[in-house]
C-alpha positions, 0 to 999 in steps of 0.5 A: 455866595451872592454872585452864584446861583443855580441856573435860572429857569428858561424864560417864557417864550414871547407871545407870537405877534408882530415885531416891535422895537423892544426886540432889539433892545432886549437882545442888546441887554441880554448880550451885555448881561451874558458877558458880565456873567461869564467875566464874573464867573472866571474872576471868581474861579481865579480868585479861589485858585490864587487863594489856594496857591498863596496858602500852599506857598506859605505852608511850604515856606514854613516847612523849609524854615522848620526843616532846615533851621528848627527841626528835621522831622523823621519819616513819621512826622513828615508823613503826618505833615504831608497828609495834613496839608493834603487834607486841607487842600482837598477840603478847600478844593471840594468846598470852594473850587469844584462848586464853581464848575456846576453853577453860574452867575445870576443875571441880577448880580451881573446887572448890579455889577454893570450898574456899579460901572454905569451910575447913569443907569439908575437901577434901570437895568436891574429893574428891567431884568427883574420885571422881565422875569415875571411870568404874567404882566398886564399890557400896561406893565408890558409897555412900561417894561419895554419902554424901560428896556429901550431906555436902558439899551440906549444907555448900554449901547455906548458902553461895552465894558465888563464889570470892574469886579471881574477885573478886580483880582489884580491884588490877588495876583500881586499877593501870589507873586510876592509870596512866590518871590519870597519863597524863591529868594529864600531858596537862593539865599539859603545855604541849604538845599530848599529843593531837598527839603521840599522833596522830604515833604513831597515824598515823606517815605523816601530816604532823603537826608535833611538839607545841609549847608554842605553838599557831598556828591559823586562819592567814589568808589561808591557803594558795594565795591570789592576791595583787597585786604592790605591794599589802599582804596582811593576815595574821592568826593565832590563837595560844595558849601564847605567853609575854609576852616572846615575839613573833610573826613572819611570814617570806616569801621573795622573789627578793631575800631573806627578809623578816620582819614582826612581828605585833601583837595586835589586842585586838578580835579577840584575833588577831595581825595584820600586813600582808605587803608585796609589792614591785612586782617580785614574781612567781610564788609567794611562800611565807610562814610564821608563827613564834611561840615554839617553833611554826611554821605553814606554809609557805603560798603566795601566787600573785602576779598578773602585772598592772601595779601603781601605787605612789604615791611622793610628794605635794608641797604648795605652799601659797598665798603668803599663808599664808607656809608653805613647800612640803613633801612627804608619802609618804602617798597621802592628800591634806589641804591648804588651799584653793588649795594646789597638789598634785603627785602622783608615782607609779611602775609595775612595768612600762611603761604606755601610758595613765594617768588619775586619777579623782576621787570614784570611786563604785560604780555598778552593779557597777563604780566610776566617777569622779563628779567627772571624770578627767584624764590623767596625764603619763607619762615616756619610759620609761613607768614614772613618772607625775605630775599636778598640780592645785589643791585647791578647794571647791565653795563658790560654784560651783553646778555644781562637785563637791568632790573627796573621793577619787581613784585612779590607773588604768593600762593597759599595751601588752597592755591589762592594767590594774591590779587594784582601784586603791587609793582615796585620800581627799582632805580640803580645809581651808578658810581660817577667816574672821576674827572681829570684835566690837564690845565698846564700847559695851556696850548697843545702842541707846545714846543719845549727845548731839550734843555728845558723843563715843562711843568704839567699841572693836573686837576682831578676829582671824584664827584661822589665818593673819592679819588684814589690814583692820578698818573700820567702816560707819556707816549711817543708815536710808538712806545709808552716811555713813562707812567709817573704817579702824581698822586695817590691815596690808600682809601680814596679822598674827596675833593679836587686834587692838584698835582704837578709833573716836571717834564724834562726831555733830557731825562727821557733821552728824547731827540730834537724833533721828536714829540710826545703825547701826555694823557692824565689818568684818574682812578676812583676808589671803587673796589670789590669786597666780599660780596660784590666784584667791582672795577674802579672807574678810570677817566682819561683826559684829552691828550696834549702834545709836546714837541722837542726843539733845540736848546734856546733861551728860556724864560725867567722862573717868575715869568707869568707868560712862561706857561710852566716852561723854565730851566730844570731845577733840582726838584724831582719830576713828581712830588709824590715820588719824592715824598715816597723816597724820603719816607723810605730813606728815613725808615732805612736810616733809622734801622741802620742807626739802631743796628749800629748802636746795638753792635758797638763792639763789632763796630769798634773792632772794625775800626781798630782793624782799620787803624792797624792795617790801613793807615800805613798805606797812606802817602802822607800819613798825617792825622787827617788821612787817618780821620778821613779813612776812619770816618769813611769806614764808619759810614760805608762799612758798618752803616753807622752815623757819624754821631756814633763815633764817640762811643767806638774808641771806648769799646776798642780795648774790649774788642781787641782782647777778644781777637787772635793774639797772633794777629797782633804779634805779627802786625807789631812792626806795622803798628810801630811804624804806623805809630811813628808816622802818626807821631812824626806827621810823615811816612814812606813807601817802605813802611807801607810795603812792610805793613802790607806784607805783614798784614797779608801774613797775619790774615786768618779767620775773621781777622782776614775779612776785617783786615781786607775791609780795613785795607780797602777803607784805608786806601780810600782814606789815603786817596781822600787825604791827597785832596784839599778836603779829605772828608768831603772828598771821601764822602763824595767818593762813597756817594759816587759809588752808591750812585753807580750801583743804582742806590736811589738814596745816594743823593739824600745820603750824600747831603746828610753825610756831608752835613754831619761830617762838617758838624762832627769835624772838631770832635773827630780831629780832637778827642777821637784822634787822641784816643786812637793815638793812645790806643796805638801807643798801647798796642805798640808797647804790648807788642814790644813786651811780647817780643821781649818775652819771646826773645 
């Protein structure tokens, strides 16, 4: 290089002599030349270094583009590229940089550099430096050189500047800055990690994956981690650069093949998470990797422990029968069911085991978990890999020493004594059957005053919120005693929905004195009940009590008064609609049975009727046909229990039944029959005939006729009394109903209404055809008796 030269030889020492003016000029020129030489040397060094830097930046930029977008070299290629670039840089440093440290800038070059800045020197500085270096000069030459130096020094004195060449590296600095800016801008803009690519080039033998658009970091659980077969392993990773349409997947290798799981973003931790499932058959090392976009992290290793593992297969639920729910099965180990539900757990193990138990409510005691609600042995299958256990869900309510079960776990041991590591604790949630709800909605206020001759409607609303309501009743209490417990509503198996029922409270029916008070409470019972597997008691709910005060009789509101609050005059309806409905059902069933027996016993009924006609009608004071009709109808209703509609068939069977009777009874009662026939024909009678008939009837009593005669006489007496009234049929019916009411028959009222209505409907038929048949029958009996008397005479 022209500006670099070996160090010049030392200039000859000036001849000793007197001081002259040239010494000052020469010193000034030397100082300026030395400054120029140093400046030019540093400028050359900087320029050479900038060239190396620019070349390196260009090489790195080219590497980034190739590694990230064209081809990702392997270790061998990266080593070749690295060594090639390193060799070129070393050669350049050796050839261009290092020589600068062992050389200086020639004074002549420095002089020319100064002259280019100062054209007025007109090469005088170069000439002075050149001539001064010559060794031998004549006196003339010496004087000329001194003169030239003085002139040059005078021109340099006013200029203290370094050569422009020494400051001419600005464009190289600009070029270097531009190259670095391009490299930096690419690193920022590029979706891939430029620093990772630089590392791949700087350390080619390192296992550094190629730069990707997506970055995967902080992978959990990490590498070389212990895991348990049959358990889930939590996977998490921090991922950047992922596009919206791209997914994150975790892949792991098993003997059966490769499994894959898609990770999801957790908004709380801003990490992608998932659970890697290890089967019970997993053994040894299980590698797994995470793939996201164009990036892959791993493989990481999981070391599977060789321990027995329990897998819960199913939980079968058998709800109580009263719920009406069918059995169902769940694959979740978490148990949730109604009180009384039968639960059956089925589990499997990865190897045969010899011992298994279920521990309820495991709690940490010291450094280990212990069962605080007891433990039970599980049933193990013959192959030792299937476990089962059944138990009933119960609460601790009502059991002082019991502990309610809220969790469980299964612990197993194999033949070598190994047990399953950290058994999973599953929760147990026991749901209680909600009690029914009941309230008294009428009357609205409490206490309420009710006159003794009044009726207060008590309205009750009841419902069961879950399964069914079975029973609703009232409890009516005085201050000392429970006076009534009427049932308002009931259902055999329980019914859902809101049930509204009423009770008509009448103080007179309960013999409550004026001034007394009662408290009424509604009681609702649901359909919870025991079965073959569990003992349960129904839930019972009591409403808030209401108080009713009995007052003296007063004017009562109208029935349709909206402000009466259920208070009105007593009506004819029963106190409870539920009880009235039950009574009607019972009476209907009894009526059907009585009607059936009357139809099947026609001859017996006809016999009884004929006996009534033979021995009863003679005692009638009036002896008319209405008396006979009333007596006969009353006997049919009260004696045989037959409906009035059956009387049409009775006369047709009389002949047959009479032929089977004792003939002596007919003979001895002949006079009575004749008198009775006369009375029926003439429409009148007397007491003498009645007395004779009574005497004859007593003399003829024997066997079965004795009983029937008595019944006929009693019934005839009732018919005679009924004949004295204005309406013998209705009066006879009332008499019979009155007797039934006095004897405590609860069906008296309904039978009274039924008999009255039926008698009214059958009156034309009984007064016509039935009466004619009875008269013909009596006439025939009279003739038969006369014939028998004649034969006997």
